N, C-alpha and C positions, 0 to 999 in steps of 0.2 A: 776722665782719662779713656774710658771704654769708647766713647763717642769718637774721640780723636784718632785712636789707633784702629779699632775694628771697622769703623765706618769711613772716616775721611782718608786715612793713609791707605787702607786696603783698597778702597774704591779708586784712589788715585793710581795705584800700582797696576790694577787689573780692571779693565773695563771693556765694553763691547766694540770699541774702536781700534783694538789691537789687531794685527794681522792674524788670520785664522789658521795659519800654518807657520810653525817656527822651529828652527833647529834646537836640539836639546841643549846646546851650549850657548844659546842666545840670551840677551838681557831680558827679553820678554818672558822666557821660561823661568829664569831666575826670579823675576818679579812675581810670577804665578806661584812659585814655591813659597816665597816670603809672605805673600798674601794669605796663603793657606795656613801658615804657622801663626800669623797675626790673629786670624779668626779663631784658631784653637786656643791660643794663650789668653786673649781678651774675650772672655765668654760673656754671654748675654746677662746683663744685670737684672733684667726683669723676669724673674722666675715665674712660671705659670702661664706664660703667653702661649705655650704649645697647646694645641687643641682648643684654643679659645677663638672668639670672633676677632681678636686682635692679631692673631698669628699671621694672617695674610698681609696685614699692614706692616708688620715687623719684617716679613720676608721682602716686601717691596723696597725697604730701606737698603737691602743688599742687591737690588736690581732684578729680582724675580718678577716675572709678569704673571700674576696670579689672578684667576677668575673668581667668581662668586662661590660661596659655600665650600671652601677648601677646608679639609680636615686632616691633621697630622699630629700625632702625639710627640713627635721629635722636633727639637729646636731648629735644626738646619739639615733637611734631607737632601740638599742639592750640593754637589761638589763644585760646580761652576754656576753659581746663582745668576750671573748676568746673562747666561745663555738659556735659561729655563723659561719655557712658556707652558703654563698650566691652565687648562680650560676650567669651565664651571663644574661644580658638583664632583670634584675629584677627592679621593681618599687615599692617603698613604699611611700604611700601618707601621708598627714598631720596626725600626731598623731598615725600612724600605728606603732606597736611595735612587737618585737620578744623576747620572754622570753625563756631561756634555763634552767630554774630551776623549782622545785616543792617542796612544803612542805607537807610531809605525814609521818604518823607513828612517829612523834617526830623527824623527820630527814629532812635535807635540801639535796635534790638530784639534781644534775645537770649533764649535759653532752652535747656532740655535737648534734646539731640540724641543719637541712638544709632547706634552702628555694631554691627550684629548679629553674633552668634556665627558663626564660620567664614568671615567676610568678609575680603576682601583689597583694599587700596588700593594699586595698582601705582605705579611710579615717577612722581613729579611730578603725581599726580592730586589732586583736591581735592573733598572732600565738604563743600559749602558750604551751611550752614544747611539741611541735609537729613538724612534718616534712611535706614538700610538695614534690611531684614529679614535673615534668616539666609542664609549661603552666597552672598553677592553679590561680584562682582568688578568693580571700577572700573578700567578699562584705563589704560595709561600716558598721561599728559597730559590726561586727561579731567576735566571739571568739571561738577558737578551744578547744576541750576537751583534757586533758592531754594524751599524747601518741598517738594521732590521726595521721594517715598518709593520707594526702589529695591526691587523685588520679589525674593523668595527664588529661589535657583538660577538667577540671571540675570547675564550679563555686560553691562556698560554701557561705551560709548565715545563720545567726542566732547565738544563744548562747545556747547550743553548735552548732557549724557550721555543717550544713548538705548540701549535694549536691542539687543544684537547677536546674542546667542544665548540660548536657553532650553533647557538640557539636559533638563528634565522634558518639555517639549513634543516634543523630538526623540525621546525614548524612546516617547512615546505614538503618534507617527506612524510608527514603525518605521524611522526614518532611522538 
């Protein structure tokens, strides 16, 4: 039953071939809400997949493009899994999430967003409709601003997230 509802029906209702901008009263947005409810109600029957070598394979069933050596202790850290692109050697801590949608101007807009290789989303942080380059750290409880691109080798903190350190710049200045 889980396979039919959470995988087949939800993937039929919500997929990456849908228009990237939709009116809040459209059938596409209604299907998106229904898909989210289906995934909440029909939970993963394989307990313990989180944080294991099987987790990336499990996420790929939902459409997440996951690289090598992904680690996350949460079952589904992506709000819109079909638009998530995750690089290699990425870590997402407890309650860290990645959202690939935005509500603005009476529209639901979504699209591909990437979490660059070597990046870390620390506890309860949220990459909200934003992208990261490589080796980025989003510190605990931090939230990005819509459309923000986080630069390589930089740590971000706050809401909206702002750079707090840049190891490459520190090396250049002799600090």
